[in-house]
N, C-alpha and C positions, 0 to 999 in steps of 0.2 A: 117358938124357941129354936135355936140352932140345933142341928142334928148331924151326926156322922153316920154314913152308910158304908159298910164294907161288903162288897159283893164279889163272889168268886165261885168257880167250880171247886170241888173238893177232891182232887185227884192224887195228892201225895199224902201218904199216911203220917209222915213226920214234917209236913210243910207248914206254911204260914196259916192256912185256914184251920188246920187242926189246933194250933195254938189259940186262934181267935175263938173257936168254939169252946175250948177249955175255959178261957177267961169269961166267955158269955155265961157258962154254967155257974161259975164262981160269983159273978157280979150281977146276975139277973138281967143281962141284956136280952132283948127279944131276938129270936132267930126265926127267919122265914125261909121257906124253900119253895121254888117254883121251877117248872121246866116246860118243854114244848107242849105237854099235854094240857096245860092250863089255857093255852090260846089256840089249840088246834080245833078246826071245825069238825065236829062229829055229831051224830044224832042226839047225843046227850048235851052237846054244847053247840047248837046251831048258829050262834052269833060269833063263834070263833073265827079269827081272820087267817090263821095259818093253814095252808092247803096240805092235807095229808100226803099228797103226791110229793110235795117238797121234802117232807120228813123222810119218805121212802128213798128219795134220791140221795139225801144227805147220809142216810144210814149206809148206803153202798159206797160212799166216798171216804169214810174214815175207818180206822181199825176198830175191831169189836171191843177191845179193851178201852179205847178212848170213848166209844159210844156209851159203854156201861158207866164209866166214871163221870164223864162230862155232860152227858145228855140224859141218861136214866137215873142219875144221882145215886148210884150205888156206892156204898161205903168202900173206900180204898183199903187195900190190905198190903202188908209188906211183900206178899207173894205176887203182886201185880206184875204181869208180864206184858211186854210189848206185842208179842205174837200169841195168838191162840195156840196152845200146844197141839191140838188136833190138826191144825193147818200146817204146822211145822212137820209133824209126823207124815202127813200126806205128801208134802213137797219132797222131803228127803226119803226117797223110796228105796229100800234095800234091794228090791227086785231089779233095780238098774245098776246094782253093784254096791260094794261096801269098801270103804277106804278109811285109813286113819287120818289122812290130812296132816301127816307129820311134817316137821320142818324139812324143806328141800325135796319133798315128795311131789314131783310133777304128775298130775293126774289128767289124762286126756281120755275122755269117755268116747269121743267121736272125732274122727279125722275131718279136716276141712272138706266141704262139699262145694263144687262150683255152683254158683247161683244162690247159695244160702246167704242169709243175712245175719251178721254177728255184731255183738256189742261187748266191749271189754271195759272193765273197771279196775282201778288199782287204789288200794289204801297203803300208804307208805309207812314203814316202821319208823317209830320215833322213840328213842331210848329203849324202853323195855317192851315195846309193842312188836307186832309182826307185820311184814309186808305181805299182803294178800292180793293176788291177781286172779280175776275170774272172767270167763267168757261165756256169754249166753248166745244161743241160736234162737232167733225169734221169727223167722219166716213161717214157722209152723206153730200151732197152738195146741197145748201150752208151750211156752218157751222152754228150752232145755239148757241146763248147764253142761257145757262140752269140755271145759278145761278149768283146772283149779291148781293153784300153787301157793304155798305159804313158805316164806323165807325169813330168816332172821335179819337183824340189822346188818347191812352191808354198806360199803361206800356207794354214794349216789350213782356214779357211772355204772356200777354193777347192777343195781336195782333197776335203773332205767333201761339198761340193755335187755333185761329179762322182759320188761314190758314191751319194748320195741319188737323183740322177737315174737311175742305173742300176737301183737297186732298185725305184724306182717304175715304170720301163719293164718290168722283168722281176720282178714281185712273187713273193715266196717267201722261203726261208731266206736269212739274211744274216749274215755273220761278218766281223770285221775284227781286225787286229792291235792289241791294247790294251796292248802292252808299254810301260810307262813313261808313256804319254800317254792312257790310257783315259778319264780324266775329261774331258780336253780334247775328245776326239772325241764322247763321249756328250752333252756340252753343245751340240754343234753339229748333231747328227743330227736329221733330221725323219722318219726311217723306223725301224721296229723292227729292231734288229740286235743281235747278241751279240758282245761283245768277248772275245777270247781272248789270254791272256798266254802268250807263246811260250816257256814253260819248264815243266818238271814232267812228271808222268806222263801227264796228259791230252794235252798237245801231242806228246810222243814217240809216244803211241799213234796220234794223228791222222796224224803223218808216216809212220809204218809203214803205217797203213791206206791212205794215198795211194799210197805206192810199190807196195804189193801191188795196188792198183787199176789202176795203170799196167801192171804186169807181167802182170796177168790179163786185159788187154784191156777193162777196165771203162769206158773213155771214148775218144772220138775227137775230133780237132781238125784244123783245116787246118794246113799247114806255116807257122807263124809263126816266122820266123828267130830272133827274140830268145828266145822261150820254148823253142824246139827246142834251141838251143845251150846254154841254161842247164840244161835237163834232161839232155841227152846227156853233158855234161862235168861235171856235179855230182859232187863227190867224197863218199865216205861221211862224212868228217869235216865237210864243209860242211853236210850234211843232218842227221846224227845226232850230231855232235861239237861242237867249239868253233869251227869255221870259220864263215864268213859264209854264211848260208842264201840261195841265189839268190832274187831277188825274185819271179820268176814261179812258182817251186816253192812258195814260201810262200803266194802268193795262190791257187794251184790247190789246195793242201792245205786251205786254209781253206774254199774252196767245196766241196771234196769232203766236208767234215764234214757238210754238209747233204745231199749227193747220194749218199753211199755207201749201198749196199744193206743193209749191216749193219756194226756195230762190230767191229773186229778188234783185240784187245788183245795186246800183246806178252807174252811169257813165256819161261821158260827150262826146258829139260829137264835134270833132275838126272842126273848120271852115277853 
């Protein structure tokens, strides 16, 4: 007889799979769960085809919250966060300084150094959002946040001029949010920079790469209250789903595209 199979990870507490499971319990539909452990080769499962080394590699390539929900089948919770809180605490180190990150507060932790390598990222203000411009120094590890600025909605020439000034002060890789307004920004730029449209596989890979970088201790920053709060409380849906991506997370992820030691592409283990 004909059958319908609905197969998915269960990573949103109020998403489609939650509703499917609710209906299954009401209507008596069978529910099956499986994960990489079912097919991994172990002493208890010598005929398994999945190499444990591949599992270990994949565990290092995805954020811990994603691993817990999508690979270990842990129950999602409304408190699900995109970053592990301990990793955010470790990255935003108050011993390196404390700042509010208030509007129009230009924060420069370290002056430019000849021979250093820098990467700058900018997320532009749109309606109620903030423009955030960050610069990372990455010729030393961990990478360091050396400059940060949050500004309100301004005319495009004024915002782009702030970005131009930053890239000229810290020459190196430069990325900016080109979603919807790419041509406007390109026409105003006076420095070489790459516009990134914040959709699609490349951007999802960049976000994953950034979260992994944070959780692996790949960068350090002073305790900037605005950025710290946005990172600590960012939900999985805000970073990887349909929610609003926090401005500082977006700018940092763009800068990390130039500063990351290597590209980390997302993937899925077949069960």
